[in-house]
C-alpha positions in Angstrom: 73.8 23.2 109.9 72.2 25.3 112.1 73.8 28.8 111.4 73.6 28.1 108.1 69.7 27.5 108.0 69.4 30.8 110.5 71.3 32.8 107.7 68.8 30.9 105.5 65.7 32.4 107.2 67.0 35.5 107.4 67.7 35.9 103.9 64.3 34.6 103.0 62.7 37.1 105.7 64.4 39.9 104.2 63.1 38.9 100.2 60.1 38.3 101.5 59.4 41.8 103.1 60.4 43.3 99.7 58.2 41.4 98.0 55.1 41.8 99.8 55.2 45.3 101.7 53.3 47.3 99.5 50.5 44.8 99.9 50.6 44.1 103.7 51.3 47.8 104.1 47.9 48.9 102.4 46.4 46.9 105.1 48.1 48.6 107.7 47.5 51.3 109.8 50.4 51.8 111.5 54.0 51.6 111.0 53.6 48.7 113.6 50.6 47.2 111.9 52.6 46.8 108.9 55.5 45.7 110.4 53.3 43.2 112.2 51.8 42.2 108.8 55.1 41.8 107.5 56.5 39.4 109.8 52.9 37.1 109.4 53.2 36.8 105.8 57.4 35.6 106.4 56.4 33.2 108.5 53.9 31.8 106.3 56.4 31.7 103.3 59.1 30.2 105.1 60.9 27.6 102.9 60.5 23.8 103.8 63.8 21.6 104.3 63.7 20.8 100.9 63.2 23.8 98.9 66.0 25.0 96.6 67.7 28.6 97.5 70.8 30.1 96.5 73.7 31.4 99.0 75.1 34.9 98.7 78.5 36.2 98.9 78.0 37.2 102.4 76.2 34.1 103.7 72.4 35.3 103.0 70.5 33.7 100.8 68.1 34.9 97.6 65.5 33.9 96.3 65.7 33.5 92.6 63.5 34.8 89.8 61.9 37.3 92.3 60.5 40.3 90.6 62.7 43.1 91.1 61.8 46.4 93.5 62.8 50.3 93.1 64.4 49.9 97.2 65.7 53.7 96.5 62.5 54.9 95.9 60.2 53.1 98.2 57.4 54.1 96.3 54.4 51.8 96.6 53.4 49.5 93.5 50.2 49.7 91.6 48.9 47.2 89.1 48.4 43.5 88.8 45.4 40.9 89.7 44.5 41.4 93.2 46.3 45.0 94.2 45.8 48.2 94.6 47.1 51.4 95.9 45.9 52.6 99.3 46.8 55.2 102.4 48.6 52.8 104.3 50.1 55.5 107.1 53.3 57.1 107.0 55.5 54.8 105.3 53.5 54.9 102.3 55.7 57.9 101.4 58.7 56.6 102.4 61.7 57.8 100.0 58.5 58.5 97.4 58.5 62.5 98.2 60.3 65.3 96.9 60.0 67.1 100.3 61.2 67.0 103.4 60.3 64.7 106.0 58.2 66.2 109.2 60.7 66.7 112.3 63.4 68.3 110.4 65.6 71.4 111.0 68.4 73.2 109.8 69.4 75.4 112.6 66.3 76.5 114.4 64.4 76.9 110.8 61.8 74.0 110.7 62.3 72.7 106.9 59.5 69.7 107.4 57.1 69.5 104.1 59.4 72.1 102.1 61.0 71.4 99.0 64.6 71.6 98.5 64.1 75.2 96.9 61.3 76.3 99.5 63.8 74.8 102.4 66.7 77.3 100.8 64.6 80.3 100.9 63.3 79.7 104.6 67.1 79.3 105.6 68.1 82.4 103.7 65.3 84.6 105.3 66.2 83.6 108.6 69.9 84.5 107.6 69.0 87.7 106.7 66.7 88.2 110.0 70.0 87.8 111.7 72.0 90.4 109.8 69.7 92.9 111.7 70.4 91.7 114.7 72.9 94.2 116.9 76.6 93.5 118.6 77.2 96.5 121.1 81.2 96.9 121.1 82.4 98.4 124.6 85.6 100.0 124.2 86.8 101.9 127.2 86.0 104.7 129.8 82.3 103.8 129.0 82.3 104.3 125.4 80.8 101.5 122.8 79.5 101.6 119.4 76.6 99.3 117.6 76.5 97.5 114.5 74.7 95.1 113.1 75.3 91.7 112.5 75.2 92.1 108.5 77.9 95.2 108.8 80.3 92.4 110.2 79.7 90.2 107.0 77.5 87.3 108.1 77.1 84.6 105.3 75.5 81.2 105.1 77.9 78.7 104.6 76.3 74.9 104.4 73.5 75.7 101.8 74.3 71.8 101.0 72.3 70.7 104.4 69.1 71.5 102.5 69.4 68.7 100.1 71.1 66.5 103.3 67.2 67.3 104.4 65.7 66.1 101.7 67.2 62.6 101.7 66.6 62.2 105.1 64.7 58.6 105.0 65.1 58.2 101.3 68.6 56.6 101.4 69.8 52.9 102.0 68.0 49.7 102.2 64.4 49.6 103.5 65.3 48.8 107.1 67.6 52.0 107.2 65.0 54.0 105.5 62.7 52.8 108.1 64.6 53.7 111.1 65.5 56.9 109.9 61.4 57.5 110.1 61.0 56.3 112.9 63.9 58.2 114.8 62.0 61.2 113.7 58.8 60.1 115.7 61.0 60.4 118.7 63.1 63.1 118.3 63.6 65.6 115.5 66.5 66.0 113.7 68.5 69.1 113.2 71.2 70.0 110.9 73.4 72.1 111.5 73.4 76.0 109.8 77.0 76.7 109.6 77.9 80.1 108.7 81.0 82.6 109.3 82.2 86.6 109.3 84.0 88.6 107.4 87.0 89.6 108.9 88.1 92.1 107.0 84.6 94.0 107.2 85.3 93.5 111.3 88.5 94.6 110.9 87.4 98.2 109.5 84.9 98.7 112.2 87.2 98.3 114.7 90.1 100.4 113.2 87.7 103.3 111.9 85.3 103.5 114.4 86.3 102.1 117.8 89.8 103.9 116.9 87.9 107.1 117.4 88.3 106.6 121.2 91.9 106.2 121.3 94.1 108.2 123.4 97.3 107.9 121.1 100.7 108.1 123.6 102.6 111.3 123.3 106.3 110.9 122.2 108.8 112.4 123.6 110.2 115.6 122.0 112.9 117.8 121.7 112.8 121.7 121.6 115.8 124.1 120.7 115.4 127.8 122.5 118.4 130.1 122.0 120.8 127.5 120.8 120.0 125.0 123.5 118.0 121.8 123.4 115.6 120.5 125.9 113.4 117.3 126.3 109.7 117.1 127.1 108.9 113.7 128.5 106.5 111.6 126.3 102.7 110.1 128.0 101.3 106.9 128.0 98.2 106.3 126.2 95.0 103.6 126.1 94.3 102.0 122.5 92.4 99.0 121.1 94.1 96.4 120.2 92.7 96.3 116.7 94.4 92.3 115.9 93.7 90.9 119.4 89.7 92.6 119.6 89.5 91.5 115.9 90.4 88.0 117.2 87.8 88.1 120.2 85.1 89.5 118.5 85.2 86.6 115.7 85.8 83.9 118.2 82.4 84.7 120.3 80.4 84.9 117.1 81.6 81.9 115.8 81.6 80.3 119.1 79.5 81.2 121.8 76.9 83.2 119.8 72.7 82.4 120.2 71.6 84.3 117.5 70.4 87.1 119.2 71.5 91.1 120.2 75.1 90.6 121.6 77.8 92.4 123.2 81.7 92.3 123.2 84.5 93.8 125.3 87.6 95.1 122.9 90.7 94.6 123.9 92.6 97.8 125.0 96.5 97.9 125.3 98.3 100.7 127.2 100.4 102.5 124.0 104.1 103.4 125.3 105.3 106.8 124.2 108.7 106.7 122.0 112.1 108.4 123.1 113.6 109.2 126.6 115.8 111.8 127.7 118.9 109.5 126.9 118.1 108.9 123.6 117.3 112.6 122.9 120.2 113.9 124.4 122.4 112.5 121.7 120.6 114.6 119.1 122.9 117.6 118.7 124.6 117.3 115.6 123.8 119.3 112.2 123.3 116.7 109.3 122.1 119.2 107.0 121.3 123.0 106.8 119.9 125.6 103.6 118.8 129.3 103.5 117.0 131.3 100.4 116.0 134.3 100.1 113.0 135.9 99.9 114.4 139.7 99.5 112.2 141.0 96.6 108.8 139.7 98.1 106.3 141.8 99.2 105.0 142.0 103.0 102.0 139.3 102.0 104.3 136.7 100.7 107.1 137.7 103.3 104.1 136.9 106.1 103.5 133.3 104.5 107.2 132.2 104.0 107.4 133.3 107.9 104.2 131.4 109.3 104.7 128.1 107.0 108.6 128.2 108.5 106.8 128.2 112.0 104.4 125.3 111.4 107.4 123.4 110.5 109.9 124.2 112.9 110.1 121.9 116.2 109.7 118.8 114.8 110.9 115.8 116.1 110.6 112.4 113.6 111.7 109.1 115.1 113.2 106.4 112.9 110.9 105.4 110.5 108.6 108.3 110.5 107.5 110.2 107.1 106.9 113.7 107.1 104.4 115.5 104.6 105.1 119.2 104.2 101.4 119.8 103.1 99.8 117.9 105.6 102.2 120.3 108.3 101.5 123.4 106.9 97.6 123.3 105.4 94.7 124.1 106.0 95.7 127.2 103.5 93.4 129.9 105.4 93.2 133.1 107.3 92.4 131.8 110.5 95.9 129.3 109.9 97.9 132.5 109.5 98.2 133.2 105.4 97.6 135.6 103.4 96.7 136.6 99.7 100.2 136.6 97.5 101.0 135.5 94.2 101.3 131.8 93.3 101.7 130.1 90.0 98.2 128.6 88.4 98.0 127.0 84.8 101.1 129.2 84.0 99.6 132.7 85.1 100.6 134.1 88.3 97.6 134.4 90.6 96.8 135.2 93.9 96.1 133.0 96.4 95.6 132.2 100.4 99.6 131.2 101.0 100.9 132.2 98.0 105.1 131.8 98.7 104.6 128.4 100.8 106.2 126.2 97.9 109.8 128.4 99.0 109.4 127.0 102.0 109.2 123.3 100.8 112.1 124.3 98.6 114.3 125.1 101.4 113.0 122.4 103.2 114.0 119.8 100.2 117.7 121.1 100.4 118.5 120.5 103.9 116.6 117.0 103.8 119.0 116.2 100.5 122.3 117.7 102.4 121.1 115.2 105.4 121.0 112.5 102.8 117.3 111.5 104.2 115.1 109.5 102.1 112.9 111.3 100.0 109.4 109.7 99.0 107.7 112.5 96.9 108.8 115.5 95.3 107.6 117.4 92.1 109.0 120.7 90.7 106.9 123.8 89.6 105.2 124.3 86.6 107.3 127.4 85.7 110.8 128.1 87.0 112.0 129.6 90.1 115.0 132.2 90.8 115.7 131.1 94.5 117.5 127.9 93.7 119.5 126.4 91.1 117.0 124.2 88.2 115.3 120.8 89.7 116.6 121.9 93.1 113.0 122.9 94.0 109.9 121.0 95.7 106.3 122.5 94.5 103.5 121.6 96.8 100.0 122.5 95.4 96.8 121.7 97.1 94.7 121.8 94.0 97.2 119.1 92.0 97.7 117.0 94.8 101.5 118.1 94.8 103.4 117.3 98.4 107.0 117.0 99.2 107.5 113.9 101.8 110.6 112.2 103.3 111.3 109.5 106.2 114.1 109.6 108.6 116.2 106.6 107.1 118.4 107.0 110.0 119.1 105.2 113.5 118.1 108.0 115.9 115.7 111.0 116.2 116.1 113.6 114.1 114.8 117.8 115.0 113.8 120.1 112.6 114.6 123.6 113.7 113.7 126.7 111.1 113.5 130.3 111.3 113.2 133.6 109.6 115.6 136.4 109.5 116.3 139.9 107.4 114.1 138.0 104.6 116.2 134.7 104.7 114.6 131.1 105.4 116.7 128.5 107.0 116.2 125.2 107.7 118.7 122.7 109.9 118.5 119.0 110.6 119.8 117.8 113.7 120.7 114.0 114.4 123.4 111.8 115.4 125.9 111.7 112.6 126.7 108.4 111.8 129.2 109.3 108.3 132.6 110.1 108.2 134.5 113.2 108.7 136.1 113.3 105.4 133.1 112.7 103.6 131.1 115.6 101.6 127.9 115.6 99.7 127.2 117.8 97.2 124.4 118.8 94.6 124.8 119.8 91.3 122.0 121.1 88.6 122.8 120.0 84.9 120.3 122.4 82.6 119.5 120.1 79.5 117.5 122.7 77.5 116.7 126.4 77.6 113.4 127.7 75.2 113.2 131.2 75.1 109.9 133.2 74.8 109.8 134.2 70.9 106.0 136.2 70.8 103.5 138.2 73.1 100.1 137.7 74.5 97.8 140.8 74.5 94.2 140.4 75.8 91.7 143.5 75.7 88.8 144.1 79.1 86.1 146.3 78.2 85.5 146.3 82.1 88.8 148.1 82.5 89.2 151.7 82.6 90.7 152.4 79.1 95.1 153.3 79.9 95.2 150.7 82.1 97.7 147.7 81.4 98.2 144.6 83.4 101.3 142.6 82.5 102.6 139.1 83.4 106.5 138.7 82.9 107.6 135.9 80.3 109.2 132.5 82.0 111.8 130.6 79.9 111.0 127.1 79.7 113.9 124.6 80.9 114.9 120.6 81.2 117.3 120.0 84.2 118.2 117.5 86.1 119.6 117.0 90.2 123.2 115.4 90.4 124.0 114.2 93.9 128.4 114.2 94.2 130.3 112.4 96.8 133.5 113.3 97.7 136.0 111.8 100.1 139.3 113.5 101.1 138.0 116.0 98.3 138.1 113.2 95.3 134.6 112.3 93.7 133.5 108.6 94.7 129.9 109.0 93.7 127.8 110.6 90.6 124.2 110.0 91.0 120.9 111.7 89.3 118.2 112.7 92.1 115.6 113.8 89.9 114.6 115.5 86.4 112.3 118.3 86.1 110.4 120.4 83.3 109.4 124.1 83.6 106.8 125.7 81.2 107.9 128.5 78.8 105.2 131.1 79.1 105.3 134.4 76.8 105.3 137.7 78.2 101.5 138.6 78.5 99.4 141.9 79.0 95.7 142.9 79.8 94.8 146.2 78.4 91.7 148.3 79.4 89.1 149.4 76.6 86.3 151.0 78.9 85.8 154.7 77.5 83.3 156.7 76.2 85.8 158.5 73.6 85.4 156.4 70.1 88.4 157.8 69.0 90.8 157.0 71.9 88.9 153.4 71.6 89.7 152.7 68.3 93.5 154.2 68.7 93.7 151.5 71.8 92.6 148.8 69.1 94.9 149.7 66.9 98.0 149.7 69.2 96.7 146.2 70.5 96.7 145.5 67.1 100.9 145.9 66.4 101.0 142.6 69.3 103.7 144.9 71.1 103.1 145.2 74.6 105.6 148.4 74.9 103.8 150.1 72.3 100.6 149.7 74.2 101.9 150.6 77.0 102.8 153.8 75.8 99.5 154.5 73.9 97.7 153.8 76.7 99.4 155.6 79.3 98.5 158.8 76.4 95.2 158.2 76.4 94.4 158.2 79.8 95.0 161.3 79.9 93.0 162.9 77.3 89.9 160.3 76.8 86.7 160.7 77.9 85.9 158.5 81.0 82.8 156.4 81.4 80.2 158.6 82.9 81.2 161.5 81.0 79.2 162.7 78.1 81.4 162.2 74.5 80.6 165.4 72.2 77.8 164.7 69.7 79.9 163.6 66.5 81.0 160.9 68.4 78.9 157.5 68.8 79.4 155.1 71.8 81.8 152.5 71.3 80.0 150.2 73.5 78.7 148.3 70.6 81.9 147.9 68.6 83.6 144.4 69.3 87.4 144.5 70.3 90.1 143.0 67.8 91.9 141.4 70.5 91.6 138.3 72.7 89.4 138.9 75.9 91.0 137.8 79.1 89.2 135.4 80.6 87.7 136.3 84.9 90.8 136.0 87.4 89.9 132.9 89.5 90.8 132.3 93.1 92.7 129.3 93.4 93.8 127.4 96.1 97.5 127.4 97.6 99.1 126.4 94.3 103.0 126.5 93.1 105.4 128.9 94.2 105.8 132.4 92.5 108.6 134.5 91.9 109.2 136.9 94.6 108.1 140.4 94.0 107.7 143.6 95.6 105.1 145.3 93.3 101.3 143.8 92.3 99.1 144.6 89.3 98.7 147.1 87.6 102.4 147.4 87.1 104.3 144.6 85.3 105.4 141.5 87.5 109.7 141.7 87.9 111.2 138.0 86.7 111.7 135.6 89.0 114.6 136.5 91.1 
């Protein structure tokens, strides 16, 4: 009975506190006064032994027919006889406000008295300030870089903390709410400000900016002089360990950062060179060799072929390495040893620095095919070349983004040897031969269709003197395929298509000069052009060149100047200088003489 009586008394205290709190609080001057007033009110209303009470399931008591109060809002009640609303100190707004209570922080941001939106904006502004802080990455040998916290992708990850801050002191029963607010009087409530960084942004910084200070290891290499190989030992290097550095930066910023400027040491590792003298000494077998001729090329084109060969020769490729011909032979400049020579550009033969370089890449392509290395990129020329069979070429063109690439797919290093002799270029690839001795690999060109030129095109140029004619040869169009044939003991065991190629048909063209003060010669030249026969035009031009009045000479009085006459044939566009483009057909003679067919 004593225990039950105590439970009844406790229940009565809570019920009375809920009913009378607003009235008593209105007369209190502080939280302690309000609680003392409530205690006295509860004692005055303590039930006698004969008063009826109802039991509730948790062992407490409930006073029946008591007016309900909104315990969640905690708002002061108004209305009714003898009641009024008054300022009762801190607890009068307990649970009634949409603002954050005093003494509440999110991280170091004081959000007291702010609405949820205002608190959110305050934290976001603080995070933006943090983004402007500087972090120094110490690399090696006294080198360092500075980056902003914002560059590292800082972001706020727990915006829900704002709602938790607003709700503090406004949830739970009246005792729980009171306790939360009472705690704030003695100690601030600090909600965590959770954040994160973008690892990919940090990774990019480490890779692109810190990597500039790497001292890469130098692999051991081979050199072949007078048929004898020698080994150049490798050298160790020191490089930033990107993955380890990324993790170190991230861990520091997430766990040790004090929200100020900071510095972090990068993880540096020793990079060992590849290759040993024992390993490279095994590279002595010929895997594939190929030769092409440039006997009809002029001095400039010949020099370009020799220069490109020298830039490639002497390369050591380790297993898995990819070789880019363009990267090895570029830039196409005078400083890099190139001259102006013919190359293909938009169906025309034009002069460009490095003309002839495609014969270098084509010769290497065939040596790679015979070595059975893995070709990863290859393009045919826009027009046919004659130093290899159709579809056995490999063009490189800076303007068109063409390259010839391959991978060392063997289990051993390979060495690329190259030389030019008697206007022949040869590439030989050395390695460790693992293919059976009775195995033979050959490549066959298969022409699918041929398109012959069926017309000629003549342009006129009023800036060229009359009698001058510049021609370009016609090119036959082809569609072709290249097939790999493997034989063992002379018998074919496999046949595989390697590539397919399409070469443009281009007609024979001529550009005819019309500049003269001799109107008769001018008209006669136009009449020849109208026949659309280049050979006839050349004959007429040769004759007129001897007798026509050249610019600067005074024409006879009865002849009018043809300056204002319009030629009856299409004007040739001005020639454009192009970057090294596709391989031109070898030719000794340059314009104005007619270009010889590729050969």
